[in-house]
MARVEXGU-463143 format. One record per residue: x, y, z of N, C-alpha, C, CB in turn; residue in three letters. Coordinates in steps of 0.2 Angstrom, whole numbers, plus 2048, in hexadecimal, padded with zeros to 3 digits. Each point is the difference from the previous one (the first is absolute). Glycine has a CB too. Example, Ala and Ser with C-alpha at 12.3 -4.5 7.8 and 13.67 -1.06 7.14 Angstrom:
<pts>
8427E48277FC8068008048068007F77FA806ALA80780B7F68048068017FC8058038067FD7F6SER
</pts>
This chain:
<pts>
8047FA8007FC8068008048068007F77FA806MET80880B7F68038068007FC8068018087FB7F8SER7FB80B8097FC8068038018067FB8007FB80CTYR7FB8087F28018067FC8008068057FA7FB7F5LEU80B80980A8008068047FD8067FD80B7FB805ILE7F18097FF7FD8067FE8048078027F57F9800TYR80C8078068028078038037FF8077F88067F8CYS80C7FF80A8038008077FD80780380B7F97FDVAL7F38068097FE8068038028008087F68027F8LEU80980480B8027FF8077FA7FD80480780B7FFALA7FA7F18057FB7FC8047FC8058048077F5801THR7F380C7FF7FC8048048007FF8077F88017F7PRO80880480D8007FF8077FB7FB80380480B801ILE7F67F57FC7FB7FB8038017F97FD7F880A801ASP80D7F67FA8017F97FD7FB7FD7FC8087FE809ASP7F38077F57FA7FD7FC8008047F97FA7FD80BGLU8068007F08008037F97FA7FD7FC80D801801ILE7EF8047FD7FA7FE7FC8037FE7F97F9808806ALA8057F27F88027FD7FA7FA7FD7FC80B7FD805LEU7F58037F47FC7FC7FD8007F88028018087F6PRO7FA7F580B8007F98038047FB7FB7F5803806ILE80A7FE7F48037FB7FB8038037FA7F87F7805LYS80D8067F88028017F98007FA7FC80780A804VAL7F57F67F77FF7F97FC7FF7FB8058088047F7ASN7F37FD80D7FD7FB8058057FE8057F97FC7F7GLU80D80780A8057FF8058008058058077F97F7GLN7FA80680F8008058058078048007F97F9807PRO80680E7FA8068048018038008077FB8087F7VAL80B7F78098037FF8068058058027FF7F47FELEU80380C8088058058038067FD8037F7808802TRP80F7FA7FD8067FE8048038068038027F67F8VAL7FF80A80E8028068038077FF8047F4804802SER8108017FE8077FF8038038078008017F47FCGLU80380D8098038078017FC8067FF80A7FA7FCARG7F08068067FB8057FF7FE8017F9806806809GLY7FB7F57F27FD8017FA7FC7FA7FE80A8067FDLEU7F17FA7FE7FC7FB7FE8007FF7F97F980280ASER8077F87F38007FF7F97F97FC7FF80D7FF7FFILE7F08047FC7F97FD7FD8027FB7FB7F980A803ALA8047F07FD8027FA7FC7FA7FC7FF80C801803LEU7F47FB7F87FA7FB7FF8037F97FD7F88097FESER8067F28058037F97FE7FD7FD7F98017FE80CPRO8027FE7F27FD7FC7FA7FE8047FA7FC7F8808ASN80880D7F77FE8047FA8017FC7FA80480B806SER7F87F77F58017FC7F98058047FC7F47FC801GLU80E8098018058047FC8077FD8007F980A802ILE8097F47F88077FD8008048047FB7FB7F5803SER80B80A7FE8058047FC7FF7FF7F88087FF809SER7F78067F37FF8007F97F97FF7FE80B7FC7FFGLY7F08048067F97FE7FF7FC8068048027F37FEGLN7FF8138007FD8058037FA8037FC80B803807VAL7EF7FE7FB7FB8047FC7FF8078037FB7F47FDTHR8028107FF7FE8078027FB7FF8068028057F4VAL7F97F780B7FB7FF8068037FF8067F87FC7F8ASP80D7FF8088047FE8078038068028017F57FCGLU80380F8008038068027FB8058038097FE7F8GLN7F28038057FB8058027FD7FE8077FD8037F4LEU8027F780D7FD7FD8078068028057F97F77FAARG80D8078048058028058018078018067F67FBTYR7F980E8008018078017FA8038048068017F6GLY7F47FC8097FA8028048017FF8077F97FE7F6LYS80A7FC80C8007FF8078058058037FE7F47FELEU80880D7FF8058058027FD8078018097F97FBVAL7F38098007FC8078007FC8008068018017F4GLU7FB7FA80D7FB7FF8068048028077F87F87F9THR80D8048088048018068038078008037F4800LEU80080F7FA8038068007FB8068028087FB7F8HIS7F28038077FB8058028008028077F97FC7F7HIS8097FF80D8008018088078008037F57FA800ASP8108037FC8068008038068027FB7FB7F6807TYR80A80D7FC8068017FC8037F97FF80280C805ASP8017F37F58027F97FF8068007FA7F57FB804LEU80E8007FC8057FF7FA7FD7FA7FC80A804807ILE7F47FE7F37FD7FB7FB8067FC7FE7F68077FCPRO8097F28048067FC7FE7FF7FF7F88007FA80BMET8068047F28007FF7F97FC7FA7FF80B8057FFGLN7F07FC7FC7FC7FB7FE8037F97FF7F88097FBTYR8067F28088027F97FF8057FE8057FF8027F4GLY8038028118047FF8057FD7FA80580580C800SER7FF7EF8017FD7FA8038057FD8057F97FD7F6ARG8057FF80F8047FC8057FD7F980080380B807PHE8017F17FA7FE7F98007FD7FE8078097FD7F8GLU7F980680D7FE7FE8077FF8078048067F5800LYS7F580A8057FF8068048068028047F47FD801LEU8107FE8018068018048058047FC7FE7F6806SER80280A7F38048047FC7FE8078008027F67F8ASP7F780B8097FE8078008028038077F67FD7F9VAL80A80080C8038028068078028007F77F9806THR80D8027F78078017FF8018067FC8027F4801LEU7FA80D7FA8018067FB7FF8078047FC7F97F6HIS7FF80780E7FF8068048068018057F37FE7FFLEU80F7FD8048068018058068027FD7FB7F7806GLN8068087F38068027FD7FF8077FD8037F47FEGLU7F780E8007FF8067FC7FC8058038017F97F6HIS7FD8068117FC8058038028078007FC7F6807TYR80B80B7FA8028078007FF8037F98097FD809LYS7F88007F27FF8037F97F88017FF80A7FA7FCHIS7F28028077F98017FF7FE8068047FE7F47FETYR80480C8087FE8068058028067FC8027F980BLEU8048087F28038067FD7FB8027FA80C7FD803GLN7F27FE7F97FC8017FB7F98028028067F87F9LEU7F780580C7FA8028038008088027FE7F4804LEU80880E7FF8008068028008057FB8077FC80AGLU7FC8027F08018047FA7F98017FD80B7FC7FEGLN7F17FF8027F98017FD7FA8018058057F97F7VAL7FD80980F7FB8008057FB8067FE8097FC809LYS7F18027F87FB8057FF7FF8027F880280480CGLY8017F87F08008037F97FD7FB7FB80A805803CYS7F47FD7F77FD7FC7FB8048027F97F57FF805VAL80A7FD7F68048017FA7FB8037FB8087F7802GLU7F980F7FB7FC8037FA8048007FA7FA807808MET8037F67F28048007FA7FD8047FA8037F4804SER80280F7F87FE8047FB8037FD7FA7FF80A807ILE7FD7F57F38037FE7FA7FF8067FB7FF7F3803ARG80680E7F87FF8057FB8027FD7F9802809809MET7F97F77F28027FE7FA8048067FC7F67F8800LEU8108077FE8048057FD7FE8007F880A7FE809LEU7F88087F47FF8017F98017FA7FC80280C801PRO7FB7F37F98017FB7FB8077FF7FE7F48027FCASP80F8048038078007FE8057FC8047FE80B7FCSER8007F480B8047FC8048007F97FE7FD808809ALA7FE7F67F48007F97FE8057FE7FB7F4800802ALA80F8057FB8057FF7FB8077FE8037FB8087F9LEU8057F980E8067FE8048007F980280180C804ILE8057F07FA8007F98028077FF8037F87FD7F7THR8087FE80E8067FE8038027F97FF7FE809809ASP8027F57F18017F97FE8087FF8017F67FF7F8SER80C7FB80A8077FE8018038007F97FD7F980AASP8008067F18037FF7F98008077FD7FE7F47FFASP8018118048008077FD8068027FC7F9803809GLY80D7FB7FA8068027FC8007FC7F980680280BALA7F87F87F58017FC7FA7FB8037FB8047F5806SER7F680D7FC7FB8027FC8028077FD7F77FA807LYS80C80A7FD8038067FE8057FF7FA7FE80580BALA8067F67F68057FE7FB7FD7FE7FA8087FD809SER7F37FF7F77FD7FE7FA7FD8067FC7FD7F5805LYS8008107FF7FD8067FD8058037FC7F8801809GLU80E8007FA8058047FD8027FD7F980580380CILE7FC7F67F48027FC7FB7FA8017FA8077F8807GLU7F38087FB7FB8007FB7FD8067FE7FD7F5804SER8058117FF7FD8067FF8068057FF7F57FD806ARG8098097F68058057FF8028038077FC8027F4SER80980180D8028048067FC80580280B7FE7FDGLY7F28067FE7FB8058027FA7FD8028058087F7LEU7F87F38067FA7FD8028017FD8077FD7FD7F5SER80980080D8017FD8068008068068067F67FBTYR7FD80F8038018068057F980380180B8027FCLEU7F17FE7FF7F98038017FC7FB8058008067F4GLN8017F480B7FC7FB8048028018077FF7F87F7SER80880980A8028018077FE80680380A7F97FDARG7F580D7FF7FE8068037F87FF8028088067F8ARG7F47F68047F97FF8028007FC8077FD8007F4ILE8087FB80C8007FC8078028058068037F67F9HIS80280E8068028048067FB80680180C7FD7FETYR7F08057FD7FB8058017FB7FD8048038067F5THR7FB7F48097FA7FC8048037FF8077FC7FA7F6ALA80A80480B8037FF8078008068048077F77FCGLU7FA80F8018008068037F980280280A8047FAGLY7F17FB8017F98018027FE7FC8067FE8037F4ASP8047F780C7FE7FC8068038038067FF7F67F9SER80780B8078038038067FD80780380B7FA7FCARG7F480A7FF7FD8068017F97FF8038068057F7SER7F67F68077F97FF8028017FD8087FC7FE7F4SER8097FE80D8017FD8078028068048037F57FCGLN80180F8028038068047FA80580280B7FF7FBASP7F18028007FA8058017FB7FD8058028057F5SER7FD7F480A7FC7FC8048028008087FD7F97F6PHE80A80680A8028008078008078048087F77FCLYS7FA80E8007FF8078037F980280280A8037F9LEU7F17FB8037FA8028027FD7FC8067FE8037F4ILE8047F680B7FE7FC8068038028067FE7F77F8ILE80880A8088048028067FD80680380A7FB7FCASP7F580A8007FD8068037F98008038078067F7SER7F57F58067F97FF8038007FC8067FC8017F4LYS8097FA80C8007FB8068048028057FD7F87F8LEU80780E8088048018057FD8008078068077F8ALA7FE7F680D7FE7FF8077FA7FB80080380C802GLN7FB7F07F97FB7FC8018027F88007F98097FALEU80D7F68058037F98008078008037F97FE7F5TYR8097FC80D8067FF8048067FE7FB7F97FC80AILE8058007F18057FE7FB7FD7FD7FA8087FE809SER7FB8017F27FD7FD7FA8057FB7FC7F980A7FFTYR8057F27FD8037FC7FC7FE8017F98027F7809ARG8028087F27FE8027F98037FB7FB7FF80C802SER7FD7F27F88037FC7FB7FC8027FA8037F7808ASP8008067F27FD8027FA8007F97FC80580C800THR7F57F37FD8007F97FC7FC8027F98007F980BGLY7FE8017F27FC8017FA7F97FD80180B7FF7F9ILE7F08048047F97FD8007FD8027F97FF80180DLEU7FF7FA7F07FD8017F98058047FC7F47FF805ALA8128007FB8058047FC8018078027FD7F87F6GLU80080A8108018078028047FF8077F58047FBARG8108018068038008067FC80380580B8027FAGLN7F57FA80C7FC8028068058028067F77F97FCVAL80980D8078048028057FB7FF8078078087F9HIS7FC7F480B7FC7FF8078038038067FC7F57FASER80180D80A8028028077FC7FD80580480B7FBARG7FF7F380A7FD7FD8068028048068007F47FBHIS7FB80E8098018058057FE7FD8077FE8097F8TYR8067F880D7FF7FE8077FC80680380A7F7801LEU7F08088017FC8058027FD7FE8077FD8047F4VAL8038018117FD7FF8067F87FF7FF809806806ARG7F47F67FE7F97FF7FF7FC8068018027F4804ARG8008108007FC8068018018057FB8017FF80CGLU8038007EF8028057FB7FD7FD7F980A805806LYS7F37F57FA7FE7FD7FA7FB8057FC8027F4805VAL7F980E7FF7FB8057FD8038067FC7F87FC809GLU80D8077FB8038067FD8047FE7FA80080680BALA8047F47F68047FE7FA7FB7FF7FA8087FA808PHE7F38027F97FB7FF7FA7FD8067FD7FD7F5806THR8028107FE7FD8077FE8058037FC7F980180ALYS80E7FF7F88058037FC8017FD7FA80580380AALA7FB7F67F58017FD7FA7FA8017FB8067F7806LEU7F480A7FD7FA8027FB8018067FD7F97F9807HIS80B80C7FD8018077FD8057FF7FB7FE80580BGLU8077F77F58057FE7FB7FD7FE7FA8097FE809VAL7F27FD7F87FD7FD7FA7FC8057FC7FF7F6807MET7FF80F7FC7FC8057FD8048057FC7F8800809GLU80F7FF7F78058047FD8017FE7F980580380ALEU7F87F77F48017FD7FA8077FF7FD7F58057FEASP80F7F98068077FF7FF8027F97FD803808809ILE7F87F47F68007F97FE7FB7FB80380D8027FEGLY7F37F88007FC7FB8038027FE8077FD7FC7F5TYR8008068108027FE8077FB7FC80380680B802LEU7FD7F08027FC7FB8038027FF8087FE7FA7F5PHE7FD80780F8028008077FC7FA80380180C801LEU8037F08047FD7FA8038038008077FF7FA7F5SER7FD80380F8027FF8077FA80280480C8027FEGLY7F47FD8098067FE8048027F97FF7FE80A808PRO8087F47F88037F98008047FF8067FF8007F4TRP8027FA80E8067FE8058068027FC7FA7F6805PRO80B80C7FF8068037FD8057FB7FD7FF808809PRO7FE7F57F18047FB7FD8078027FD7F57FB7FDTYR80B80B8018068037FC8058028067FA8037F6HIS8057FD8108048038058037FB8057F980A7FFPHE8067F08008027FB8058047FB7FC7F7802807VAL80A7FE7F28047FB7FD8058037FB7F67F8801HIS8108067FF8058037FC7FE7FF7F88097FE809LYS7F47FC7F57FE7FF7FA7F97FF7FF80B7FB7FEGLU7F38067FC7F87FF7FE7FE7F980280180A7F7LYS7FA7F580C7FD7FA8017FB7FF7FA80280080DSER7FB7FA7F37FB7FE7FB7F98048028057F57FDSER7FA80D8097FB8038028008087FE7FF7F880AMET80780A7F78028077FD7FE8017F9809801808ASP7F97FA7F47FF8007F97F87FF7FE80C7FC7FEMET7F18008067F97FE7FF7FC8078018017F4804LEU80180F8027FC8078018018057FA8027FE80DLEU8048027F18028047FA7FC7FE7FA80B803805GLU7F47F77FA7FC7FD7FA7F98028008087F77FFASP7F58098087F98018007FD8078028007F4803ILE8058107FE7FE8078017FE8047FA808800809LEU
</pts>
């Protein structure tokens, strides 16, 4: 029997935590040690390489339900232990790190913004064989034609950077004093570059944060999408987890 891990939180003083009774007909359990508690469920059907969106959404829903009432560290989706004794040992070995993370996200939620950049940004690619492609272009086209194509490429790249810079300046001015820290990344969606920012926001400032973002949206600087509040997925893991990527896919 193995156990799927959901999150870590500080054990409440009364040692009673409200939990959904079951996940996939299995009870949700707690293992507590060193002032911390881990939520987990036994006999999960989730196995390596066989993950469905529905399973991830159920997983995320439970973490969100708990985060509504408690500060917590969402675990990377798919984290498992073979035995309950392994969970206890894990807390004994890593409790200082978890306590530090809990202090960093105490009283906070994650709010995310995504911005679709101009179409010209789609011309920019980062393929590993870019150098060889450029070499072939030089061989098959005149020097002038090749230089013109590179000018278009770098103009598009400049437009993309300019859009991102303008976006950041406007966002920063509107959201000043409304968040603690942020993480950012840029990816591709439907052949369009998407710039994302994830903010760590105190719960009591979520309303003001949301209002400020709506004011930015009215400026018509691009296609902006706001989502949250979420558990602080982007602020407790050094690398993106599958849950981070799922959230970005469904926003």
